[in-house]
N, C-alpha and C positions, 0 to 999 in steps of 0.2 A: 381689644385684643388683643394688644402686646407687652399685657400683661402675665408675667411670668409666676408658676406656682412652684415654689419649694417645697420640698418634703423633706424629714430629719434624714439623713443616715446616722446607723449607731457608731457610736463613739467607739475608739483607740481600745483594743482589745487588753485588760490586765494580767499579768500572771502569764505564766507557761499553757501553751497554745494543747487543743488534745482536740479530735475529731468533730466530738459533740458541740467542742466551742464554734469551730468553722460552721460546721452545722445550725447553729441556732442561728450565730451571723444571717448567712441565707434565710434565715426564716422569718427571723426582726427584718429584713431588710424593707425600708415603709414606699423604697423605689426613690425613683431620679427627677431631676429639676426635668419640666417641659413647655412650653410657651400654650398659650389657652388655648390656640387651635388645638393641638395634641392633645389635652389631653382632653378636648371635648371628643376627638376621633377615636379615644381609648372608652371612652364612656358607649361606644354604636359601634354594633356588630357590621360586617359587608351586609348589601342589599342583597334580597333574597332568605335572608335569616336562615345560612346555613348553621348547619348542625355543629354544635361545639364537641370536646371530645372530653375522654376521662386523663386520667393520671397514668395509664398505658396507651395512650396516643389514639385511643378506639373511638370514632362517632359517639355519640349523644343525643338521640332524635329530639326533639322542641329547644337545644339549646343553642344559643347564639353565640357564633365563635369570634371572638373579634381580633377585628384586622387588624393586622401589627403595623406599628407605627411607625411611620418611612420620614427618612430623614433625607434631607439636599446635600448631596455630597460635595465639597466647597474644593475651587479649581487646586488641581494641585502644581505649582509653578516646580518643581524642582523634583520631576520624580526617577524615579532608578527602579531596575528590573531585580526580579527574587534573586538572591545570593549575591547581588552589587556589594561593595562597601565604600563607603565617601569620606573624608573629612569633612565634620560639620562645616568649616566656614576654611578658604583661600586668604583669609584677606584679614587674620590675626584671631586672638584667640579669642573662643565664645564664654560669658560668663555664666548666663542663665538662659533656659532653654524653657520650653515649654511644648512636651510631652501631647500631641493630641490624635483625640481617636475616636471613630466613627464607624460605622457598620449601620445593613440592615439585614432583614432577615422577611422569609418568606411564611413565617410559622409564627403564631403570636406569643405562642409557648415560651421561644427561645430569649431568653433572662442575662444577657451576657455581663459580663465580669471582667475587669481592667484591672490587672495585676503589676507590679515592679516590685523584680525580684534585684536584690543590688547584691554583687558579689565580690569576692574578692578572687585573689591571683591564684589560688585553687577551684576556681567555680564552685561554689558554695559560699553563702552568708556567712557574713563575720559573728553574727549571734540569731538570736531566734527571732529577733523585734528588726531584722532589716531588709525584712519585705512590706509593702505600701500596697494599700487596698482601701477599697471604703470600708472594709471594718478597722483599720488601722490606719488613717490618716498620713499619718508624718512617721518618716525613720527617726529614729533616735538621734540625731545629730540637728533634727529639724531641716537640715535640707533638701529633700527633697518632699512633695504634701502633692496628695491628693484631692482633686477637686470633680463635683461635678460640671458640667456645661451646660448641654441639653439647648443650646441656641445656636452656635456655630459648628459645635462638636458634640458627641458626646459624652466623654468625660475626657481628662484631664489630668497631666503629673510634669507636675516644675517642678525641676533639677537644677538648684544651683551647687553648677561644677567647679568652681574657682573654691567655694566652700566644706566642697562635698569632702566625708571623711577618709582622709587618705588610704584607709585600707581596702576602699570602694573603688576597682578595674570598670565592672560591667555592670550596665542594667538590663534584662532584660525585659522585655514590656508585652505581656502576655494575656489574651482574653481566653474567656472558659464563659462556657454554657451552663447558666445554674441546674442544679439536678436533672441537668440529661440522663446520664442512666436509669432517674429513676422514669424520666419522661420519653423516653424513648428517642433523645434528641441529637443531632451531631450537627458538625460544621458543612454540611452539603445542605443545610434550610436556612445557612446565613448567602448573606453578598455583600458587595461594596464595601469592605471593609477596607481601612486604610489606615496610616499612622505618619503625619505630618511634623516633625520635629520645627517650632518656631522660635527664632531670638524673642527670646522676652521683653524686652525695650521696645526694639522697632518693632517687634510683629511680621516680619521679615522671614517667609518661611524658609529655611536651609539647603529642607533636604524632604523627602516625601517616598511613599511607600505603598502601595494600592495590591490588596493579594489579587493571586489568579485563579488558586488551588483550593478548591472546599471538598477535602474528603470527609467520608460518611463515618469512617471508623476515630474518629476525633474529637475529644469534646472540649478539649483546648490547645491552643494555637500560636508558640512564640510567634508573633509578626514583625517584630525586629527588638536590635537592642543598637547602645552606644556602649563603646568601649575607648578605653585609652591604652593608646600605642605610640612607641615614643615621645610621651609625653603630649600627645594632640588625641582629642574626641572623634571618634568616627562611629559613622551610623552604618549598619547590616542591617540590609531586608531581608528576614528569614522566610517568613513566609509557611513554616513547617508546625506540627504538632504530634498530639501525643493522645492516648486515650487513659486520660488522668486528672482526675478530679482538682479542686484546690488544695485537698489536702496530700492528694497525691504526688502534686506539683512542690508543696513545702518541703516533703520528704526525697524529691528528687533534687531539690535546691539546699538542703542539707539544714532545713529547718524542723527540729526535733516535734512531730506531732507522735501524742500519745494515742493508742487508742484502735 
């Protein structure tokens, strides 16, 4: 029962991005890695055979609605409050970190994606491929890498802060509900969302933040960010969002998306 089933994720995109590219990636996404127990839970709806829902969120009699897979939230060793900003380390520079994210939902239709937007001093990406998510798993310099966890955390983004392109001054980590507008989904249907920063070598938690506010008018949430300040990296627990999908976020951060 400890065996993991890993399902392929679409490879990195090629060429210019457009809204259709992003939408097709969402459609083609096969899934995430889960433990065998989780896979079994996905195949069985809740007891009682409750009705499922169509794409508009309406109940469909006779169709069993799958129970959302719940993850156990890891103990957060160094949590901060919403809006708080702290240095990553007081004991010298941090070279590599794992940004680990997790969440639970009350609605099985909530398929949450993680993205990292790598920004320059002007608040925009240095180029169109300077954001990392399941469809583009590495930054152009190879120093930021997307990974699926599915064991302790749901998804992980690894950053080599020491080798990162010097034009990148900030990394914003975003949770987005896939096809939220089409299915009538929002962050009021989520819970337990957190971000924790681990030192890659020692696996020691440096800082963490668990969201407290879940807005019904939001489909993408900036949960936190790493930013360079006076030569040292700091973490900011944000916990605020926007009513924009992944394509909308790309435009907001300067990624050119046609269509």
